[in-house]
Short mmCIF file of the C-alpha atoms (twelve columns), coordinates in Angstrom:
data_MODEL
# 
_entry.id   MODEL 
# 
loop_
_atom_site.group_PDB 
_atom_site.id 
_atom_site.type_symbol 
_atom_site.label_atom_id 
_atom_site.label_alt_id 
_atom_site.label_comp_id 
_atom_site.label_asym_id 
_atom_site.label_seq_id 
_atom_site.Cartn_x 
_atom_site.Cartn_y 
_atom_site.Cartn_z 
_atom_site.pdbx_PDB_model_num 
ATOM 1   C CA . MET A 1   -0.426  30.962  -23.222 1 
ATOM 2   C CA . THR A 2   -2.550  28.984  -25.888 1 
ATOM 3   C CA . SER A 3   -2.269  25.343  -26.107 1 
ATOM 4   C CA . ALA A 4   -1.280  23.967  -28.538 1 
ATOM 5   C CA . ALA A 5   -3.994  22.962  -31.372 1 
ATOM 6   C CA . PRO A 6   -5.446  18.844  -31.414 1 
ATOM 7   C CA . SER A 7   -3.389  16.682  -34.019 1 
ATOM 8   C CA . GLY A 8   -4.273  13.048  -35.680 1 
ATOM 9   C CA . SER A 9   -7.701  10.833  -35.654 1 
ATOM 10  C CA . GLY A 10  -9.085  11.929  -32.449 1 
ATOM 11  C CA . ARG A 11  -9.617  8.638   -31.383 1 
ATOM 12  C CA . ARG A 12  -10.084 8.101   -27.531 1 
ATOM 13  C CA . PRO A 13  -7.428  5.097   -25.996 1 
ATOM 14  C CA . SER A 14  -8.719  1.966   -26.721 1 
ATOM 15  C CA . ARG A 15  -10.856 0.013   -23.517 1 
ATOM 16  C CA . THR A 16  -7.980  -2.276  -22.924 1 
ATOM 17  C CA . LEU A 17  -5.425  0.468   -22.058 1 
ATOM 18  C CA . THR A 18  -8.402  1.910   -19.862 1 
ATOM 19  C CA . ALA A 19  -9.147  -0.950  -18.233 1 
ATOM 20  C CA . VAL A 20  -5.355  -1.858  -17.567 1 
ATOM 21  C CA . ALA A 21  -4.664  1.882   -16.911 1 
ATOM 22  C CA . LEU A 22  -7.207  1.486   -14.650 1 
ATOM 23  C CA . ALA A 23  -6.140  -2.079  -12.199 1 
ATOM 24  C CA . THR A 24  -2.809  -0.436  -12.362 1 
ATOM 25  C CA . ALA A 25  -3.669  2.542   -10.638 1 
ATOM 26  C CA . VAL A 26  -5.924  0.562   -8.384  1 
ATOM 27  C CA . VAL A 27  -3.431  -1.686  -7.234  1 
ATOM 28  C CA . THR A 28  -0.875  0.552   -6.614  1 
ATOM 29  C CA . TYR A 29  -3.480  2.049   -3.998  1 
ATOM 30  C CA . PHE A 30  -3.326  -1.156  -2.192  1 
ATOM 31  C CA . LEU A 31  0.236   -1.272  -2.704  1 
ATOM 32  C CA . ILE A 32  1.096   1.886   -0.778  1 
ATOM 33  C CA . ILE A 33  -1.546  0.921   1.910   1 
ATOM 34  C CA . LEU A 34  0.300   -2.731  2.429   1 
ATOM 35  C CA . GLY A 35  3.502   -0.488  2.472   1 
ATOM 36  C CA . SER A 36  2.242   1.593   5.101   1 
ATOM 37  C CA . THR A 37  1.231   -1.696  7.505   1 
ATOM 38  C CA . VAL A 38  4.705   -3.094  6.906   1 
ATOM 39  C CA . ARG A 39  5.462   0.487   8.275   1 
ATOM 40  C CA . VAL A 40  3.220   0.946   10.902  1 
ATOM 41  C CA . THR A 41  4.295   -3.194  12.256  1 
ATOM 42  C CA . GLU A 42  7.876   -2.627  11.815  1 
ATOM 43  C CA . SER A 43  8.356   -5.518  9.949   1 
ATOM 44  C CA . GLY A 44  10.462  -3.570  7.035   1 
ATOM 45  C CA . MET A 45  12.957  -5.949  8.119   1 
ATOM 46  C CA . GLY A 46  11.013  -9.018  7.964   1 
ATOM 47  C CA . CYS A 47  13.112  -10.415 5.841   1 
ATOM 48  C CA . PRO A 48  16.187  -8.840  5.700   1 
ATOM 49  C CA . GLY A 49  17.620  -10.236 2.452   1 
ATOM 50  C CA . TRP A 50  16.446  -9.464  -0.886  1 
ATOM 51  C CA . PRO A 51  14.729  -10.060 -3.916  1 
ATOM 52  C CA . LEU A 52  14.085  -13.405 -1.026  1 
ATOM 53  C CA . CYS A 53  13.280  -14.099 1.984   1 
ATOM 54  C CA . TYR A 54  15.101  -16.030 4.039   1 
ATOM 55  C CA . GLY A 55  16.120  -17.466 0.577   1 
ATOM 56  C CA . GLN A 56  12.325  -19.023 0.098   1 
ATOM 57  C CA . LEU A 57  9.839   -17.820 -1.866  1 
ATOM 58  C CA . GLY A 58  7.382   -18.613 0.330   1 
ATOM 59  C CA . PRO A 59  5.890   -19.683 2.219   1 
ATOM 60  C CA . ILE A 60  7.066   -18.226 5.704   1 
ATOM 61  C CA . ASP A 61  5.505   -18.541 9.413   1 
ATOM 62  C CA . GLN A 62  6.528   -15.039 10.679  1 
ATOM 63  C CA . PHE A 63  4.418   -12.441 10.705  1 
ATOM 64  C CA . HIS A 64  6.460   -9.503  10.171  1 
ATOM 65  C CA . SER A 65  8.563   -12.193 7.325   1 
ATOM 66  C CA . VAL A 66  4.852   -12.752 5.598   1 
ATOM 67  C CA . LEU A 67  3.731   -9.247  5.717   1 
ATOM 68  C CA . GLU A 68  6.858   -8.253  4.165   1 
ATOM 69  C CA . GLN A 69  7.404   -10.339 1.223   1 
ATOM 70  C CA . SER A 70  3.827   -9.965  0.824   1 
ATOM 71  C CA . HIS A 71  4.393   -6.734  -0.173  1 
ATOM 72  C CA . ARG A 72  7.379   -7.954  -2.739  1 
ATOM 73  C CA . TYR A 73  4.787   -9.824  -4.780  1 
ATOM 74  C CA . VAL A 74  2.267   -6.864  -4.750  1 
ATOM 75  C CA . VAL A 75  5.131   -4.639  -5.991  1 
ATOM 76  C CA . ALA A 76  5.948   -7.390  -9.216  1 
ATOM 77  C CA . LEU A 77  2.341   -7.285  -10.175 1 
ATOM 78  C CA . VAL A 78  1.951   -3.610  -9.680  1 
ATOM 79  C CA . THR A 79  5.798   -4.071  -11.684 1 
ATOM 80  C CA . VAL A 80  3.716   -6.165  -14.503 1 
ATOM 81  C CA . LEU A 81  1.032   -3.467  -14.683 1 
ATOM 82  C CA . VAL A 82  2.683   -0.137  -14.799 1 
ATOM 83  C CA . VAL A 83  4.674   -2.588  -18.189 1 
ATOM 84  C CA . ALA A 84  2.012   -3.792  -19.786 1 
ATOM 85  C CA . THR A 85  0.262   -0.012  -19.252 1 
ATOM 86  C CA . ALA A 86  3.393   2.015   -21.124 1 
ATOM 87  C CA . VAL A 87  3.591   -1.593  -23.550 1 
ATOM 88  C CA . LEU A 88  0.152   -0.480  -24.484 1 
ATOM 89  C CA . ALA A 89  0.122   3.529   -24.770 1 
ATOM 90  C CA . TRP A 90  3.199   3.446   -26.710 1 
ATOM 91  C CA . ARG A 91  1.515   0.689   -28.808 1 
ATOM 92  C CA . THR A 92  -1.943  2.409   -28.956 1 
ATOM 93  C CA . ALA A 93  -1.997  5.928   -27.773 1 
ATOM 94  C CA . ARG A 94  1.141   7.698   -29.240 1 
ATOM 95  C CA . ARG A 95  -0.542  10.583  -30.176 1 
ATOM 96  C CA . HIS A 96  -1.998  11.451  -26.956 1 
ATOM 97  C CA . ARG A 97  1.023   12.461  -24.847 1 
ATOM 98  C CA . SER A 98  -1.349  13.031  -22.041 1 
ATOM 99  C CA . VAL A 99  -1.333  8.683   -21.488 1 
ATOM 100 C CA . LEU A 100 1.427   8.393   -22.891 1 
ATOM 101 C CA . VAL A 101 3.523   11.083  -20.594 1 
ATOM 102 C CA . PRO A 102 2.306   9.759   -17.180 1 
ATOM 103 C CA . ALA A 103 2.612   5.679   -18.477 1 
ATOM 104 C CA . THR A 104 6.509   6.340   -19.127 1 
ATOM 105 C CA . ALA A 105 7.059   8.612   -16.388 1 
ATOM 106 C CA . SER A 106 4.701   5.415   -14.252 1 
ATOM 107 C CA . LEU A 107 7.737   3.414   -15.539 1 
ATOM 108 C CA . GLY A 108 10.681  4.893   -14.682 1 
ATOM 109 C CA . VAL A 109 9.671   5.934   -11.361 1 
ATOM 110 C CA . LEU A 110 9.008   2.925   -10.299 1 
ATOM 111 C CA . ALA A 111 12.354  1.523   -11.825 1 
ATOM 112 C CA . ILE A 112 13.428  3.675   -8.748  1 
ATOM 113 C CA . GLN A 113 11.311  3.493   -6.437  1 
ATOM 114 C CA . ILE A 114 12.090  -0.666  -6.844  1 
ATOM 115 C CA . VAL A 115 15.826  -0.210  -6.412  1 
ATOM 116 C CA . LEU A 116 15.267  1.797   -3.881  1 
ATOM 117 C CA . GLY A 117 13.393  -0.450  -2.014  1 
ATOM 118 C CA . ALA A 118 15.972  -2.764  -2.085  1 
ATOM 119 C CA . VAL A 119 18.651  -0.263  -0.961  1 
ATOM 120 C CA . THR A 120 16.278  0.134   1.692   1 
ATOM 121 C CA . VAL A 121 17.045  -3.630  3.705   1 
ATOM 122 C CA . PHE A 122 20.712  -3.821  2.862   1 
ATOM 123 C CA . THR A 123 20.634  -0.701  4.701   1 
ATOM 124 C CA . HIS A 124 18.336  -1.331  7.357   1 
ATOM 125 C CA . ASN A 125 15.367  0.816   6.921   1 
ATOM 126 C CA . ALA A 126 18.163  3.564   7.279   1 
ATOM 127 C CA . PRO A 127 15.489  6.811   7.498   1 
ATOM 128 C CA . VAL A 128 17.128  8.311   4.332   1 
ATOM 129 C CA . THR A 129 16.383  5.865   2.074   1 
ATOM 130 C CA . VAL A 130 12.783  5.272   4.226   1 
ATOM 131 C CA . ALA A 131 12.092  8.518   2.862   1 
ATOM 132 C CA . LEU A 132 13.292  8.383   -0.306  1 
ATOM 133 C CA . HIS A 133 11.393  5.616   -0.626  1 
ATOM 134 C CA . LEU A 134 7.784   6.731   0.618   1 
ATOM 135 C CA . LEU A 135 8.681   10.059  -1.666  1 
ATOM 136 C CA . PHE A 136 9.076   7.788   -5.297  1 
ATOM 137 C CA . GLY A 137 6.011   5.272   -4.364  1 
ATOM 138 C CA . LEU A 138 3.959   8.469   -3.372  1 
ATOM 139 C CA . MET A 139 5.073   9.482   -7.096  1 
ATOM 140 C CA . VAL A 140 4.184   6.077   -8.668  1 
ATOM 141 C CA . LEU A 141 0.137   6.536   -7.225  1 
ATOM 142 C CA . ALA A 142 0.586   10.054  -8.687  1 
ATOM 143 C CA . ALA A 143 1.785   9.051   -12.384 1 
ATOM 144 C CA . THR A 144 -1.008  5.695   -12.531 1 
ATOM 145 C CA . TRP A 145 -3.567  7.808   -11.496 1 
ATOM 146 C CA . VAL A 146 -3.224  10.590  -14.206 1 
ATOM 147 C CA . THR A 147 -3.083  7.749   -16.211 1 
ATOM 148 C CA . ALA A 148 -5.510  6.320   -16.031 1 
ATOM 149 C CA . ALA A 149 -8.017  9.787   -15.816 1 
ATOM 150 C CA . ALA A 150 -5.967  10.373  -18.756 1 
ATOM 151 C CA . CYS A 151 -7.708  7.493   -20.537 1 
ATOM 152 C CA . LEU A 152 -11.136 8.457   -19.247 1 
ATOM 153 C CA . VAL A 153 -11.356 12.336  -19.761 1 
ATOM 154 C CA . PRO A 154 -9.882  13.739  -23.365 1 
ATOM 155 C CA . TRP A 155 -7.731  15.829  -23.239 1 
ATOM 156 C CA . GLN A 156 -9.833  19.267  -24.656 1 
ATOM 157 C CA . PRO A 157 -8.129  22.576  -26.467 1 
ATOM 158 C CA . ALA A 158 -8.272  25.798  -23.912 1 
ATOM 159 C CA . SER A 159 -6.811  29.618  -24.765 1 
ATOM 160 C CA . GLY A 160 -5.132  30.318  -21.698 1 
ATOM 161 C CA . ARG A 161 -4.561  28.861  -18.658 1 
ATOM 162 C CA . ARG A 162 -5.654  25.453  -18.067 1 
ATOM 163 C CA . LEU A 163 -5.395  25.412  -14.662 1 
ATOM 164 C CA . ASN A 164 -5.599  27.783  -11.207 1 
ATOM 165 C CA . PRO A 165 -2.439  28.202  -9.249  1 
ATOM 166 C CA . LEU A 166 -5.101  26.923  -6.363  1 
ATOM 167 C CA . ALA A 167 -4.572  23.064  -7.500  1 
ATOM 168 C CA . TYR A 168 -1.240  23.353  -7.598  1 
ATOM 169 C CA . TRP A 169 -0.503  24.123  -4.527  1 
ATOM 170 C CA . ALA A 170 -3.170  21.657  -3.297  1 
ATOM 171 C CA . VAL A 171 -1.257  18.830  -4.604  1 
ATOM 172 C CA . ALA A 172 2.137   19.993  -3.523  1 
ATOM 173 C CA . TRP A 173 0.452   21.159  0.088   1 
ATOM 174 C CA . THR A 174 -0.581  17.028  0.202   1 
ATOM 175 C CA . PHE A 175 2.551   15.850  -0.769  1 
ATOM 176 C CA . VAL A 176 4.000   17.395  1.729   1 
ATOM 177 C CA . LEU A 177 1.411   16.452  4.370   1 
ATOM 178 C CA . MET A 178 2.664   12.965  3.312   1 
ATOM 179 C CA . ILE A 179 5.883   13.623  3.823   1 
ATOM 180 C CA . SER A 180 5.473   14.624  7.410   1 
ATOM 181 C CA . GLY A 181 3.057   11.991  8.350   1 
ATOM 182 C CA . SER A 182 5.853   9.980   7.081   1 
ATOM 183 C CA . LEU A 183 8.505   11.870  9.447   1 
ATOM 184 C CA . VAL A 184 5.464   11.189  12.497  1 
ATOM 185 C CA . VAL A 185 5.637   7.298   12.163  1 
ATOM 186 C CA . ASP A 186 9.704   6.865   11.202  1 
ATOM 187 C CA . GLY A 187 10.744  9.331   14.185  1 
ATOM 188 C CA . GLY A 188 8.671   7.813   16.220  1 
ATOM 189 C CA . ALA A 189 6.794   10.707  16.850  1 
ATOM 190 C CA . ALA A 190 3.415   9.134   16.773  1 
ATOM 191 C CA . TYR A 191 2.816   8.606   20.921  1 
ATOM 192 C CA . ALA A 192 4.293   11.902  21.788  1 
ATOM 193 C CA . CYS A 193 0.769   14.091  21.970  1 
ATOM 194 C CA . PRO A 194 -0.893  11.706  23.200  1 
ATOM 195 C CA . SER A 195 -4.437  14.521  23.141  1 
ATOM 196 C CA . TRP A 196 -5.401  16.691  19.654  1 
ATOM 197 C CA . PRO A 197 -5.922  19.135  18.574  1 
ATOM 198 C CA . PHE A 198 -3.030  20.607  21.158  1 
ATOM 199 C CA . CYS A 199 -0.348  18.960  22.608  1 
ATOM 200 C CA . ALA A 200 0.269   17.531  26.174  1 
ATOM 201 C CA . PRO A 201 3.154   15.624  26.306  1 
ATOM 202 C CA . HIS A 202 4.216   13.414  29.736  1 
ATOM 203 C CA . GLY A 203 7.797   13.648  29.902  1 
ATOM 204 C CA . VAL A 204 8.279   13.725  26.018  1 
ATOM 205 C CA . ALA A 205 11.550  14.842  23.984  1 
ATOM 206 C CA . GLY A 206 11.525  18.422  22.597  1 
ATOM 207 C CA . ALA A 207 11.993  16.994  19.243  1 
ATOM 208 C CA . LEU A 208 9.302   14.488  19.150  1 
ATOM 209 C CA . ILE A 209 7.158   17.155  20.132  1 
ATOM 210 C CA . ALA A 210 8.178   19.604  17.205  1 
ATOM 211 C CA . ILE A 211 7.428   17.255  14.584  1 
ATOM 212 C CA . GLN A 212 4.302   16.578  15.884  1 
ATOM 213 C CA . TYR A 213 3.407   20.094  15.741  1 
ATOM 214 C CA . ALA A 214 4.833   20.493  12.595  1 
ATOM 215 C CA . HIS A 215 2.311   17.953  10.532  1 
ATOM 216 C CA . ARG A 216 -0.432  19.519  12.627  1 
ATOM 217 C CA . LEU A 217 0.407   23.006  11.361  1 
ATOM 218 C CA . THR A 218 0.922   21.550  7.866   1 
ATOM 219 C CA . VAL A 219 -2.607  19.422  8.223   1 
ATOM 220 C CA . LEU A 220 -3.773  22.697  8.870   1 
ATOM 221 C CA . VAL A 221 -2.842  24.331  5.799   1 
ATOM 222 C CA . THR A 222 -3.109  21.239  3.503   1 
ATOM 223 C CA . SER A 223 -6.855  20.895  5.007   1 
ATOM 224 C CA . ILE A 224 -7.835  24.987  3.507   1 
ATOM 225 C CA . PHE A 225 -5.650  24.571  0.175   1 
ATOM 226 C CA . ILE A 226 -8.316  21.226  -0.469  1 
ATOM 227 C CA . ALA A 227 -10.950 22.749  0.920   1 
ATOM 228 C CA . LEU A 228 -10.855 25.955  -1.935  1 
ATOM 229 C CA . LEU A 229 -10.484 23.355  -4.459  1 
ATOM 230 C CA . ALA A 230 -12.835 21.542  -3.304  1 
ATOM 231 C CA . MET A 231 -15.717 24.370  -3.758  1 
ATOM 232 C CA . HIS A 232 -13.440 26.170  -6.913  1 
ATOM 233 C CA . ALA A 233 -14.250 22.945  -8.451  1 
ATOM 234 C CA . ALA A 234 -17.469 22.803  -7.229  1 
ATOM 235 C CA . ARG A 235 -18.136 26.141  -8.433  1 
ATOM 236 C CA . ARG A 236 -17.043 26.844  -11.423 1 
ATOM 237 C CA . TRP A 237 -16.169 23.713  -13.089 1 
ATOM 238 C CA . ARG A 238 -19.283 21.747  -13.352 1 
ATOM 239 C CA . ALA A 239 -19.793 21.303  -16.715 1 
ATOM 240 C CA . VAL A 240 -16.763 19.219  -16.603 1 
ATOM 241 C CA . PRO A 241 -17.477 15.095  -16.184 1 
ATOM 242 C CA . GLY A 242 -16.988 13.801  -12.959 1 
ATOM 243 C CA . ALA A 243 -14.940 16.866  -11.242 1 
ATOM 244 C CA . ARG A 244 -18.069 17.289  -9.077  1 
ATOM 245 C CA . LEU A 245 -17.854 13.609  -7.969  1 
ATOM 246 C CA . VAL A 246 -14.205 14.008  -7.353  1 
ATOM 247 C CA . ALA A 247 -14.403 17.398  -5.061  1 
ATOM 248 C CA . ASP A 248 -17.133 15.602  -3.151  1 
ATOM 249 C CA . LEU A 249 -15.640 12.645  -2.901  1 
ATOM 250 C CA . VAL A 250 -12.342 14.248  -1.365  1 
ATOM 251 C CA . ALA A 251 -14.037 16.720  0.874   1 
ATOM 252 C CA . ILE A 252 -15.713 14.145  2.685   1 
ATOM 253 C CA . VAL A 253 -12.619 11.533  3.402   1 
ATOM 254 C CA . LEU A 254 -10.792 15.325  4.464   1 
ATOM 255 C CA . LEU A 255 -13.379 15.471  7.379   1 
ATOM 256 C CA . ALA A 256 -12.659 11.271  8.329   1 
ATOM 257 C CA . GLN A 257 -8.964  11.757  7.816   1 
ATOM 258 C CA . VAL A 258 -9.214  15.052  10.210  1 
ATOM 259 C CA . ALA A 259 -10.978 12.877  12.763  1 
ATOM 260 C CA . ALA A 260 -8.807  9.432   12.698  1 
ATOM 261 C CA . GLY A 261 -5.403  11.451  13.297  1 
ATOM 262 C CA . GLY A 262 -7.593  12.872  16.534  1 
ATOM 263 C CA . LEU A 263 -8.110  9.586   17.270  1 
ATOM 264 C CA . VAL A 264 -5.252  8.239   16.614  1 
ATOM 265 C CA . ALA A 265 -3.835  10.915  18.799  1 
ATOM 266 C CA . THR A 266 -5.780  9.939   21.634  1 
ATOM 267 C CA . LEU A 267 -6.134  6.604   21.554  1 
ATOM 268 C CA . SER A 268 -2.570  6.270   21.900  1 
ATOM 269 C CA . ALA A 269 -2.116  5.168   18.168  1 
ATOM 270 C CA . PRO A 270 -3.455  2.044   17.726  1 
ATOM 271 C CA . GLU A 271 -1.730  -0.242  14.718  1 
ATOM 272 C CA . ALA A 272 -5.374  -0.289  13.015  1 
ATOM 273 C CA . LEU A 273 -6.069  3.057   13.161  1 
ATOM 274 C CA . GLN A 274 -2.742  4.247   12.026  1 
ATOM 275 C CA . ASP A 275 -3.062  2.095   9.135   1 
ATOM 276 C CA . LEU A 276 -6.824  3.702   8.637   1 
ATOM 277 C CA . HIS A 277 -4.881  7.273   8.539   1 
ATOM 278 C CA . LEU A 278 -2.604  6.305   6.025   1 
ATOM 279 C CA . ALA A 279 -4.860  4.624   3.659   1 
ATOM 280 C CA . LEU A 280 -7.103  8.006   4.060   1 
ATOM 281 C CA . ALA A 281 -4.331  9.817   3.829   1 
ATOM 282 C CA . ALA A 282 -3.103  7.631   -0.009  1 
ATOM 283 C CA . ALA A 283 -6.673  8.830   -0.956  1 
ATOM 284 C CA . ILE A 284 -6.662  11.996  -0.299  1 
ATOM 285 C CA . TRP A 285 -3.647  12.567  -2.383  1 
ATOM 286 C CA . VAL A 286 -4.769  9.864   -5.324  1 
ATOM 287 C CA . MET A 287 -8.390  12.344  -5.238  1 
ATOM 288 C CA . VAL A 288 -5.937  15.803  -4.945  1 
ATOM 289 C CA . VAL A 289 -4.191  14.333  -7.774  1 
ATOM 290 C CA . VAL A 290 -6.955  12.978  -9.825  1 
ATOM 291 C CA . LEU A 291 -9.171  16.574  -9.431  1 
ATOM 292 C CA . ALA A 292 -6.835  18.339  -10.430 1 
ATOM 293 C CA . SER A 293 -5.447  16.359  -13.778 1 
ATOM 294 C CA . ILE A 294 -9.389  16.595  -14.864 1 
ATOM 295 C CA . GLY A 295 -8.915  20.040  -14.675 1 
ATOM 296 C CA . TRP A 296 -6.157  20.283  -16.619 1 
ATOM 297 C CA . LEU A 297 -7.285  18.125  -19.254 1 
ATOM 298 C CA . ALA A 298 -10.521 19.903  -19.580 1 
ATOM 299 C CA . GLY A 299 -8.433  22.933  -19.486 1 
ATOM 300 C CA . ALA A 300 -11.225 23.736  -16.863 1 
ATOM 301 C CA . ASP A 301 -9.993  27.368  -15.877 1 
ATOM 302 C CA . SER A 302 -9.391  28.793  -19.525 1 
ATOM 303 C CA . SER A 303 -10.528 32.225  -19.837 1 
ATOM 304 C CA . ARG A 304 -12.113 30.690  -23.302 1 
ATOM 305 C CA . LEU A 305 -13.374 26.640  -22.949 1 
ATOM 306 C CA . ALA A 306 -13.075 25.041  -26.302 1 
ATOM 307 C CA . PRO A 307 -16.413 24.542  -27.930 1 
ATOM 308 C CA . SER A 308 -16.810 21.042  -27.269 1 
ATOM 309 C CA . ILE A 309 -16.354 21.113  -23.450 1 
ATOM 310 C CA . ALA A 310 -18.280 25.092  -23.581 1 
ATOM 311 C CA . ARG A 311 -21.344 23.024  -25.107 1 
ATOM 312 C CA . ILE A 312 -21.410 20.594  -21.698 1 
ATOM 313 C CA . SER A 313 -24.239 22.314  -19.518 1 
ATOM 314 C CA . PRO A 314 -24.073 21.790  -15.856 1 
ATOM 315 C CA . ALA A 315 -27.610 19.353  -16.567 1 
ATOM 316 C CA . GLN A 316 -25.795 16.893  -18.755 1 
ATOM 317 C CA . ALA A 317 -22.594 16.717  -16.679 1 
ATOM 318 C CA . GLY A 318 -25.053 15.097  -14.011 1 
ATOM 319 C CA . THR A 319 -26.931 12.905  -16.300 1 
ATOM 320 C CA . GLY A 320 -24.683 10.157  -15.582 1 
ATOM 321 C CA . ARG A 321 -22.884 10.199  -18.291 1 
ATOM 322 C CA . LYS A 322 -19.511 8.404   -18.335 1 
ATOM 323 C CA . MET A 323 -16.666 10.153  -17.903 1 
ATOM 324 C CA . GLY A 324 -14.876 11.256  -21.163 1 
ATOM 325 C CA . THR A 325 -17.424 10.559  -23.647 1 
ATOM 326 C CA . GLY A 326 -18.285 12.802  -25.976 1 
ATOM 327 C CA . PRO A 327 -15.840 14.417  -28.355 1 
ATOM 328 C CA . SER A 328 -12.337 13.659  -27.958 1 
ATOM 329 C CA . PRO A 329 -9.840  15.777  -29.646 1 
ATOM 330 C CA . GLU A 330 -5.910  14.960  -29.188 1 
ATOM 331 C CA . GLU A 331 -3.506  17.161  -27.492 1 
ATOM 332 C CA . GLY A 332 -0.632  18.905  -30.204 1 
# 
């Protein structure tokens, strides 16, 4: 399949849109981290009502209430930023579909996520609603970072497939990994295996052991796909600005994440380490999505790259030029 020819004036998204999109992506990442802290510390019911906490805006003099209400305030900030990004995209980048589509999707998915947050409170953290809340949270996080990446890396026309299927598999398995990690925490299996990498249970229910083993198997499979994608990007995408940097970072963070997982298991899952483990997992999710997005935007695995990309040499890609500089044809 051949990509559609570029059309329009070829203008890049405005600096304002790029700045707002980046701020949205960063704040959304910290929202996910704060949400994981709420879950790990079992503060989800720190505020039994919604949207106010005990009928107040704050401050609240109880730890769990402060944590839960702070999470809601950050949700409000993210909502404002996501709306601002979508409005700017529709006003200034309507012809940049690679920016417009994820910016609009972020708004839609966030609306569902907010409703699920309220439902989770009203159902007293029912497992199904907690799982859906996490699933849509990860989708919001991915959409905001795809929007930011599309603002920085111009879409390039390319012939043939734009991206190796390996990238799609890496994204899919990373998503599954995030869900399996949530099942470990929400299913009460965090303390089931006080050893690593194999499990040496002491009077623990078999279901919890099964959850732990399923998660560790998912970690193994996901790590293989992420490592293969990082090596592929480092070797084949050297002409694509930013790809090598993200590939190196995801490899480093993956190693740190595996080490943190081992420490969580052997040290009986202290809350601080669980938070670090979840923060690294969210970072891996972001970087895998961004790396796949960069490859897709540039048509990095196309059988015949567009001339504007083909002319970029590996030496030029490493000269410190800002990501996304140079020609910026728009997608048709």
